N, C-alpha and C positions, 0 to 999 in steps of 0.2 A: 714114739709116734712119729717123730720127725724122720727117723731112719726108714720107717715103713713108707712114709709119704715120698721120700726121695726115691726109694727103689721102685715104688709103684708108678711114679712119674717117669723115671728114666729107663727102667728095664722091666716093665710089667710082666713080660713073659718068663722072667726068671724068678718070679715070686714063688715061694713054697710055703707049706704049712708052718715050717720052723720060723719064717719071717714074722709070723703073727704071734709066736709064743710069748715074746715079752709083754705084749698087751694082754694076752690071756693070763699071764702070771700076775698081772695087777688087777684081775677081775673082769676083764672084757669078755663078754659072751659072743656068740655068733652074730647076734643083732648089733652089738656095739662095734664089732670088727667091720661088719657090712656098712655101718654108718660112717666109719672112718674112710672106708673105700669110696663111698659116695661123695663125701666132702672133698677128698683129694681129687677125684675125677671131675667134680664140678669146678673146682678152682683151675684145674688144667684146661678144661673146656673154655671157661670164661677168659682166661689169659690168651689162649690161642685165637679166640674169636676177636678179642680186642686188638691183638697184633695183626690179624688178618684184615681188619678194617682200618688199621693205621692209627688207632686211638692213642693219644699221648696223655700223660699225667699233667695236671695243672701245676704251675710253678711252685705253689705252696707245698703240695704233696711231694713233688720231686725233691725240693729242698729238705723237707722233713726226713725223707728216706736217706738222702745223702748224709745228713747230719745225725742220723739215728735218733731223732726226736719225735715224740708222739704229737700227732695233730690234736689241737684243742678246739672244741666246738665253741663258737661265740655264745655268750650268755644271753 
């Protein structure tokens, strides 16, 4: 799925039916493949929108990403 997301994000016009085959081999049907495409597209859209408005991560989230640690919600 990550391979598909990367290609769909970086070179969408180069996507072919064979790119989706690994998902189909694990049981994804047309609907599930479409859902993957929608999720990838939505994340691309939201990231571009945030970048366009100059939004920045808060310090806690930025540090968690840099240190590769999950954020924990306060109890």
